[in-house]
C-alpha positions in Angstrom: 75.3 95.4 76.7 74.6 93.5 79.8 76.7 95.4 82.2 75.5 98.1 84.6 76.3 101.8 83.4 76.7 103.0 86.8 79.5 100.5 87.6 81.2 101.7 84.4 80.7 105.2 85.3 82.3 104.8 88.6 85.3 102.8 87.3 85.8 105.4 84.7 85.7 108.0 87.4 88.6 106.3 89.2 90.6 106.0 86.2 90.2 109.5 85.7 91.3 110.6 89.1 94.1 108.1 89.4 95.6 108.8 86.0 94.8 112.6 85.9 93.0 112.2 82.8 89.8 114.0 81.8 86.7 112.0 82.2 86.2 111.7 78.5 90.0 110.5 78.0 89.4 107.8 80.6 86.2 106.8 79.0 87.7 106.5 75.6 90.4 104.4 76.7 88.2 102.3 78.9 85.6 101.7 76.2 88.6 100.4 73.7 90.0 98.1 76.3 90.0 94.4 76.6 88.4 94.5 80.0 85.5 96.6 78.6 84.9 93.8 75.9 85.1 91.1 78.7 82.6 93.1 80.8 80.0 92.4 78.0 80.5 88.7 78.4 78.6 87.5 81.3 80.4 84.4 81.3 83.6 86.2 82.5 81.9 87.2 85.9 83.5 90.7 85.8 80.3 92.4 86.0 80.1 91.3 89.7 83.4 93.2 90.6 83.5 96.4 92.4 84.3 99.5 90.4 87.8 99.7 92.1 88.5 96.2 91.0 87.5 96.9 87.4 89.7 100.0 87.3 92.7 97.9 88.7 92.2 95.3 86.1 92.2 98.0 83.3 95.3 99.3 84.7 97.0 95.9 84.7 95.8 95.3 81.2 97.4 98.7 80.1 100.6 98.6 82.4 100.1 102.4 82.8 
């Protein structure tokens, strides 16, 4: 995976807090999302986003 794991941990932590999920639940939901899939493709440029932006993209995708 070409993305930074620290970036993912921060985004997942943001999601867990915002959605009142456990970290494990947020991680499971995030890793099965299209946003996570897009992060692994450097052509999307998502790996340059801030963790809060990644969390917001996830929320938009899932319409929580």
